[in-house]
N, C-alpha and C positions, 0 to 999 in steps of 0.2 A: 904252138902248144896251148892246150886248153887251160885258161886261168880260172881257178875257182874263186868265186866271190863269197867271202866268209861272213858277210854282214847283211845279206839281203834276202829277197823273197822272190820265189817263182815256182812254177810247175804248172803245166797245163797239159791239155790233151785233147785228142779228138782224132777221128779218122780223117783221112785225106779230105776230100771235098773242099772246094775252093774257098779260101778266105776272101771275101769280097773286097775288092780294092776300094780305097778311099782316096780322096783328093790328097796330093802330095802335101806334106806338112813337116814342120820341124820335129826333132826327136821329142816325143811326149806321149804320155798315156792317153791323152785326148785324141790321138790318132785312131784309137779303137772306138768305132762308132756303130750304132745299130744300122743294119742294112735290110732288116725284114721285121715283120710283126708276127709274133707267135699266137695262133688262134687254135691250138690243138692239133697241129699238123702231125705230131707223133701219136699214132693210134695206140701204141703199146706203152705209153707213159701215163700212169694213173695220177690224177691231180694231187693225191695225198702221199705219193711216193717221196722218200727223203731226197731224191735227186731231181724232182720235178722242176724246181726253180732253176737249178743249174742247167738242166737240159733246155729250158726255155731261153736262158741267157745265151747259151752256146748257139742256139738256132738264130736268135735275133742279131747276134754279132758275127754271124757267118762262120763260126768255128766248126759246127757239126750240123750236117744237113739230113742225115739219115738216108734210108733206102726204101723206096716204095711206101712212103708214109710211116715207116717204122724206125724207131730209135735204136732198137736192139740193145737195151741197157745192160744185159748180161754178157754181151759179146766182148771178146778180148781184143786188144790192140797190138798190132805188130810193131817191131822196131821201126820199120819204114814209115808207118803211119804216124807214130809218135814223133819221129824225127821231122817229118814233113810239117807237122803243126808247129813244132818249136821254131823251125826256119821261118815259117810264115808270120808268126808272132814277132820274131826278131826283125823281119823285113818291114812289117807295118809300123812297128815302133820307130825304127830308124829312118825309114824312107816314106812313110805315109801310104804305102801300098805294097802288095805282094806281086813281085815280077817274075820270080822263078816259076817255070812251068814243068808239069810232069812230063816224063819221057814216054816212050811207047813200049809196049810189050811187057815182059816179065820184069825188066829193070826200070820200070816207070819212075822209081824213086831216085835214080842215079843223080839227076840234077840237084836234088836236095842234099845228097851226101856231099857233093862237091862244094855246094854253098856252105854247108855246116863246117867242113874242114877249113875252107878259106876264112870263115868268120870266127873260127876258134870254138865253135859249139861242141865239136868232137875232135878227136885226133884220128888221122888215117890209121886204119887197122883196128879200131875199137871194136868193131863188129864184123864177124865173118859170115853172118846170115841175117839179112835185114827182113826176111819174110817170116821169121818165127815170132811167136808172141814175146813181147817185151816184159821183163820183170819190173816190179815196182822200183827197185834200186836203179835199174837202167833208165827208167823214165825220169827219175829225179836227176840223174846225171845228164840226160838229154836236154832238160829244161833249165838247169841251174844257171846257165849263162845266156838265156834267151832275152833277159832284160838287164840293164846296167845296175850297178850297186845303188844308185840314187833312187831306183824304183823298188829295190829289194830290201828295204829297211826292216829291222827286226821289230816285231810287236810282242814277242814272247821272250822269256829268259830261260832257255834250255841249254844246259851245258853238257848233257850226255843223253844217250839213248840206249836203254838196257838191252834191246834185242837187235841192235845193229852193230855188226863187227867193224872194227877199225879196218880201213882199206880204201880202195879206189873211190867208192861211192859215199863213204861216211860223211864227209864235209858237205857234199851236195844235199844229202838228206837232212842233216842238221840245219843247214841254211834254210831249207824250205819249212822245217818245223818252226824255227824262230820267226820266219816271215808270216806264219799263219796260213800257209798254203797246204801243207801236209798236217794232218792232225792225228793219224793213227787211230787205234781202237782200244777201248778199255781204259782203266785208270792209269796204266803204264804207257798209254798211247803207242801200243805195239805197232811196228811198221810192216813186218812180214816182207822182208827184202826180196826173197826169192819167189814170192807169189806173183801171178800175173795181175793186170789191172783191167777192170771192166770199163766199158764205155760210160756207165753211170758214175763210177768213181772218178774217171778222168774228166767228166763234165764238171764235177765239183771243183777239181783242180784248175780247170780252164777258166771257170768263172772267177775264182779267187785270183788268178793270175792277171787278168785284164781289168778287173774291178776291185781295187783295194778295199772297198767297203764290204766285200764278201769274205775277206780274210778273217781267220778265227784266232781269238785269244784264249789260251788254255794253259794248264799246268800239267807237267808230267810227274806222276807219283811212282815211288818205288815199292815193290812188293816185299812185305815182311811176313814170313810164315811163322805164326805163333801156335801151330798145332801141337807143339810139345807142351804147351800150357793148357790150351783149350782146343780140343779136337776139331779140325776143319776150319779154324779161325785164321783169316788172312787180313792183315792191316796194310793199308797203302799210305805211305808218306815218304817224302824225300828226307831221310835222316838216318839215325842209327839206334839200335837197341842198346839199352844199358848193359854194360859188361857184367855187372853184378846186381841181381835183384833178389828180394826175399822169396822164400819158397811160396809158390802159389801166386806169384806176381811177375809181371813183366812191364818195364817202362821203356818208352821210345821218345826220343826228342827230335823234332824237325831240324833239318839242316840249318835253318835260320835261327833256331832257338826260340822262335816265337810261340810254339805250342808243343804240348806233350800228349801222348796217349798212354793211359794206364790200364792194363788188363789184369784181372784177378779172378781167382776161383776160390770159393769157400764152402765148407760144409755147414749146412744150416739145420739146426735141430727141427725135427718134424717134417723136413722136406721129403716128399714122395718122389724118388728118382724116376718113377715111371710117368710122372705127370709134368707138363710144361710149366713155365713161370706163372701162368694165370691161376695156379693154385693159390697164389698170394695176390693181395690187392696191390695196386700201384703204390699206395701209401706205405704199405709194409716193406716193399722192395726199396722204396725211396729212403727209408730209414737205414736199411742195411747198406745201401750205396753210400750214404753220408758217413756211416761208420768206417767203411773201407777207405774213403778219401781222407778221413780225419787221421787215420794211422799214417798217412803219407804227408801230413802237415797242411791239409786243406780244410778250411772251415766252410761248410756249405750253408748258404742262406736258404733254409728250408722253405721259407715263405715264397721264395722266388721260383720254386720248382714247378714245372708243368710237365705233364706226361701224356703219352698216347700209345695206342696199340700199334705194333708193326709186326712183321714176320720176316725171317730169313728162309725163304722157301717154305717148307712145312713146319719150321720151328717158330712158334709164337715168341714175341719179345716185347719189352717195354722200351720206349725211347723217352729220355728225359732231357729237358733244357733248363738250365739254372745258372746261378751265380755262386762263386766261391772265392774266398780269399786265401792266398798262399801264405807261407811262413813269413814273408816280407810285407804282408799287408796289401799286396797287389790284387786288385779285383779282376777275376778271370771269368770269361764267358765259357760255359761248359755244356757239353752234350754227352749223354751216356746211353748205352744199351744194356739191358739186363735180360738174361734168358737162362734156362736150365740145360745143362749139357753134362753128360757123364755122371749124372746123379748129384751134381753140385750147382750152386748158383754162380753164374758167370757174369761179370760186369766188364764193359769196355768203355772207358771215359776219355774224352778229349777236352783239354783245358788250354785256353789261350789268353794272353794279355792284349792281343790285337787281332780283331776279326779280319779275315782275308778270304779271297777266292780260293787260295790253296787250302786253307783250313776247312772251308766248307766242302771242298772236293774230297778231302781226306775223310771227313765224317761220312759222306755219302758212299764212299768207295768200299767201306768195310764189307767183308763177305764171310759167310759161314757155309762150308761145303760148296763154295763157288757161287752162292746165291747172295745178292745184295738185298737190303731190306726193302720192303714194300709196305 
């Protein structure tokens, strides 16, 4: 029976193509060695493409060879092809070389299925069609046991995935997120379990699997829809919205309690609802922002405030960075956005007593009508 490793890291990919054998060695990541030098062999890989480096790594380590000088980055990978690579990675790590050989004809992948079942990478009957395109969830399942727990240590702290249902593949996916092999997309690091995987995406996973230095550290943020307060506003942070907030306000506290987000709308005398925030100077809006925060018990250090122009899509905004003291006298690092929406001045402020990667990610993930600030 396939044993799920709940503390480690893995996921790789690539189309068949032989994983070049290396000299027999003890079980170790050092068994993965370069077998070629990449000098632009893939004619369809642009040097500035996001997957260019991983395609190069996969070529040099014998994971993906391409066809007729092309990498085919948008091509999908079949269950058989993904399984074959997971077996080869498992073989090289454990034995120093890949010994299983492809069969002939339409069932060329059968020797790898037998190896995978024998080694516990899959269970007999897991797949009824090895020739169809593999889903992202299935690829995670196929590779979750390709390396042992000692090589699959967690580099992230992720305890849930909002778009992955509990089920057969959940723990494999969560394992690979924590290991820094899977990263998902967007602030929520969405996985898209049922989508297929391209060769470009799998090349990134393969590179992270065999080279720990390629693994990614990141945080998963939760989506909080505040459009009931400010039309189109979405805040991302792992935490909860205050059960009770004053009219025209909404407060959210991060799960760790290390930072807060305060959103507010206010009617401003003389505001032209047809014009954006730039009808006011940054200094004028700064004073209004300070007043809003003061009603919540924060004292803004006006002298510390710096501001710049940003925009959420077509909506102009001001972004502020400053210091403020809370009711207990704690000095907080603060960032805030101000813009006009629905004929009112809107402010979204983030305040923390401890700067962190998560805090910075939450600040930058804020969206208005789906658009992040630029």
